[in-house]
C-alpha positions in Angstrom: 1.0 9.6 -40.1 -2.4 8.5 -41.1 -5.1 11.1 -41.9 -6.9 10.7 -38.6 -3.7 11.5 -36.9 -3.0 14.6 -39.1 -6.5 15.9 -38.3 -6.0 15.4 -34.6 -2.5 17.0 -34.8 -4.0 20.0 -36.5 -6.6 20.5 -33.8 -4.2 19.9 -30.9 -1.8 22.5 -32.5 -4.5 25.0 -32.6 -5.5 24.3 -28.9 -1.8 24.6 -27.8 -1.1 27.6 -30.0 -4.0 29.4 -28.5 -3.2 28.4 -24.9 0.5 29.0 -25.0 0.3 32.1 -27.5 2.4 30.3 -30.0 2.4 29.8 -33.8 0.8 26.2 -34.0 2.8 25.7 -37.2 6.0 25.2 -35.1 4.3 22.4 -33.1 5.0 18.9 -34.5 4.1 15.4 -33.3 7.6 15.2 -32.0 7.5 18.4 -29.9 7.8 18.1 -26.2 5.1 19.9 -24.3 7.1 20.9 -21.3 10.7 20.9 -22.7 10.1 22.5 -26.0 6.8 24.6 -25.4 7.3 25.5 -21.7 3.9 24.1 -20.9 3.2 24.1 -17.1 0.7 22.2 -15.0 -2.2 24.8 -15.4 -1.5 24.7 -19.2 -2.0 21.0 -19.2 -5.2 21.1 -17.2 -6.4 23.8 -19.6 -5.5 21.4 -22.4 -7.4 18.5 -20.8 -10.5 20.7 -20.7 -10.1 21.7 -24.4 -9.5 18.0 -25.4 -12.7 17.0 -23.4 -14.8 19.7 -25.1 -13.1 19.6 -28.6 -13.0 15.8 -29.0 -16.0 14.8 -26.8 -14.0 12.3 -24.8 -13.3 11.8 -21.1 -9.8 12.9 -20.1 -7.9 11.3 -17.3 -5.2 13.8 -16.5 -2.8 11.2 -14.8 -3.0 9.1 -17.8 -2.9 11.4 -20.7 0.0 13.7 -19.2 1.9 10.6 -18.0 2.0 12.2 -14.5 2.6 8.9 -12.8 5.3 7.7 -15.1 8.2 7.7 -12.8 6.1 6.1 -10.0 5.1 3.3 -12.3 8.8 2.8 -13.4 9.9 2.6 -9.8 7.1 0.2 -9.0 7.9 -2.1 -11.9 11.5 -2.1 -10.8 10.5 -2.8 -7.2 8.4 -5.7 -8.2 11.0 -7.1 -10.7 8.5 -6.6 -13.6 9.6 -5.6 -17.1 9.2 -1.8 -17.2 8.2 -1.6 -20.7 5.4 -4.3 -20.3 4.3 -2.7 -17.1 4.0 0.7 -18.8 2.1 -0.9 -21.7 -0.6 -1.9 -19.1 -0.7 1.4 -17.7 -0.7 3.4 -20.9 -2.5 1.2 -23.5 -2.6 4.2 -26.0 1.1 4.1 -26.3 2.6 1.8 -28.9 5.6 -0.3 -27.7 8.1 1.8 -29.8 6.9 4.9 -28.0 7.1 3.3 -24.6 10.7 2.1 -25.4 11.6 5.8 -26.4 10.1 7.1 -23.2 12.1 4.5 -21.0 15.4 5.6 -22.9 14.6 9.2 -22.5 13.1 9.7 -19.1 16.3 10.9 -17.5 16.4 13.8 -19.8 13.4 15.4 -18.4 9.6 15.4 -18.9 8.9 13.1 -21.8 5.4 14.1 -22.9 5.2 14.7 -26.6 2.3 16.0 -28.8 2.2 12.6 -30.4 1.2 11.1 -27.0 -1.6 13.3 -26.7 -2.8 12.4 -30.2 -2.4 8.6 -29.3 -4.5 9.2 -26.2 -7.3 11.2 -28.0 -7.5 8.6 -30.8 -7.5 5.6 -28.2 -10.2 7.3 -26.2 -12.3 8.2 -29.3 -12.1 4.5 -30.5 -13.1 3.3 -27.1 -16.1 5.6 -27.1 -17.1 4.5 -30.4 -17.2 0.9 -29.4 
């Protein structure tokens, strides 16, 4: 992981640790927010506010938390579109490998990982800088 991602991970760990009353050291980039940490919708909304304030970026809840993921997957199938390409257009902050991982894993439950949040923050930060 590059230094920028490490710094972002540390800051997100602190945010999640405080919100969920957890030891942030247990949180890694591969940690699932809902499956592993038990985060609920209200926690994610609180995280969105913390990200907005802490990173000075605009947070779009639907995008960062992948809330429309299943809808997009169904929409792609309905339109005979390649699911991974379709999702890449909806979630430009996720790399193709992560999108493939999400498609393979989506039947196991909520797929949002800490690394997805980091990717979103870094993507939005880069977009704001340009």
